[in-house]
N, C-alpha and C positions, 0 to 999 in steps of 0.2 A: 394498852390496847384491849378493847373489849371483844371477846370472841363471839361470833354470831352463831346462835344455836338454830339448827334446822329441826323443826318438829319431826319426830320419828314417824315413819310410815311403815306399817307392818302388814304384809299380805302373805298368806300361806295358801298356795294352790296345790291341791291334791288331784292328780289325774289318775283315773282308773282305766287301764287298757287290758284287753283280753285278746289272745292270739288263738286262732282256730286253725287246725291242720286242714290244708286243702284236700277235699275229697273228690276223687274222680267219679263222675256220675256214669253208671253203666246200666244198661237195660237188663232187668230181671235177675240174672244169675249172680251168685256170690263171687266176690273177688278172692284170689288166692292170697293176697297180702293185705290183711285187715289194717285199717288205719284206726286211730284213736276215736272212739265214739264221741260225738259232741256232748259236752257236759261232764266229761270224765277227766278233763285236763287238771293238772295239779293246781290247787288254790294258791293264792298269793301268800307269801310269808308275812308274819306279823310286822307291822310298821315299826321302823326304828324310832327311838325317842327324838323329839325335835325341841331344840332350844328356841323359844319364841323371841329371845333377844339377840339371836344370831344376826349380825349385819348382812350376811349373805342372803337372808330371807327377804330383805327389803327390795321393793321394786325399783329398778333404775328410773331416773327422771324420764317422764314421757311414756313409760310402759303401762300396759293395761292387762287386766286379767283375761284369761281365756273365757269363751262362752260357756255357760253352765251346761252340764251334761246329765241327762236322765239315765240313772243306772237301771240295769235289768232287774226286774222283780220276778221271783219264781213262786207260783202257787201250786201246791201239791194236794191232790185229793185221792184218797184210797178207799175202796169199799170195805165194809166191815170184815169180809172174809179175807181181804188182802189179795184176792185173785186178780184184781185190776187196779192200776194206778195211772193217774193222769197228772202231767206236769204242764203248766202254762207259764210262759215267759212273755215278755213284750214282743219277742221275735218268733218263737216256735211253740208248737204243741207236741207233746210226746205221750203216747200210751204205752204202758208196759203190761203185758198179759202173762200170767204165770203159765208155764208149759202144761201143767196138769189140767187146766180148763180148755186146752186146745188139742192135746195129744195124749195117747196112751203112754205108758212107761217105756222109755227108751225107743220111742217111735216118732216118725215124722208124718204119720197119717192123721189128718184132722178128724176129730170126733164129731158127733152129731150137734153139739152145742157151739162148736167153733165158728160156724158160718155166721150165726146171729151176732156174735161178739165182733167179728171182723167187719160185718156189714155196718154196725154202729160206728166203727172207726171210719169206714168209707163215707158215711153220711157227713161226718165232721170234716173230712177232707174236702168234700164238695162245698160245705158251708164256708170253708176258709179259702176256696178257689185255689188250692195248692196244686202246683204242677211238678214239684220235686219232692219225692217221698223216700225216706230211708226205712228199710226194714232190717233190723239187726237181731240175730239169734245168739243166745247165751246158755251155757249149762253150768252145773255145779262142778266141784273138783273130784267127783267120784269117777272111777274109770280112767282110761288113758286120755291124755290131752288130744291126741290125734282123733280118737273116736268122738270126743266132744266137739272138735272142730267140724267134723263131717256132719254130725247130728244137728249142730246149731245152724249150719248152712242150709241143710235140708228143711229144717223147720221154718227158717226165714223165707226160703223159696216157696214153701207151701202157703204161708200167709200172703206173700206177694201175689201168688196166683189167684187167690180169692179176691184180693183188692182189685186186681186187674179186671176180673170178671164183673165185679160190682161197679167199677167206675167207667169201664168201656170208653176210655179217653186216650187216643193215640198221642195226645200232646203231653202226657205225663211221663216223666223220667223217674225210674226207680234206681236206688242204690241198695243192693242186697248183700249182706255180709254175715259171716258166722265168726264168733269170737271164742268158742269153747268156754273155758272157765275164767278167761280174762275179764276184768272189770266187774267184779262182784259188787252187789249193792247191799249185801248182808254177810255175816260171818258164815263160812262153810263149816264151822265147828259143830253146828247143830242142824237138825233136819229142818227146823222152821226157817233157818237162814238159808240153807241149800235150796229150799222150795222157792224162796224169793229170787234166788240167783238163776234158777231154771226159768227163763222167760224169753219172750219175743217183744222187742220194742219197735213201735212205728212212730216216726216223727216227721214233721213237715212244717214249713214256714207258716206263720200266722198271717191271715189276710192278704195273701199274695194275689195280685191281679194279673 
């Protein structure tokens, strides 16, 4: 008897999924229990090795592949001084302003240059027709965690106040939080790193109608 050979069919489908913590939108003031800021979730672990000849990778008779998915692409632009950083993805826009360009040392009072920088962010919010805005404050690891938590909240609130004055839109919902030294974007072992970590981030959906 002659065995019938079925031509091998091999299909490898890789699905990339991301889970975001649900954030409760609150008007203006910072929440007492900060959630994880968007974009700081742990990245996926390295993929396991795949045997392309594994029969379990073959599609069953009649099965089809899932629709292709466009992955999110992030573009990051930072000015030469490092004072301001902009991140663009397919879904969101985020600005990060170092605390030194907005406030005095250990202060939540905005300086003379702060309004112009925040106004530029407000203009981009209008351009994107965004109605949900996150304003998050962060500090370095110097001083107590509790002090950093209070200061980061106060700074986030100060930036939100200016955005509210600039936008004058009752339809906008703000989420304002302080995170103290949590979620650093640079090493706290050096002053240059701590300077990057002392920041206020403003983020909002791209092209929301």
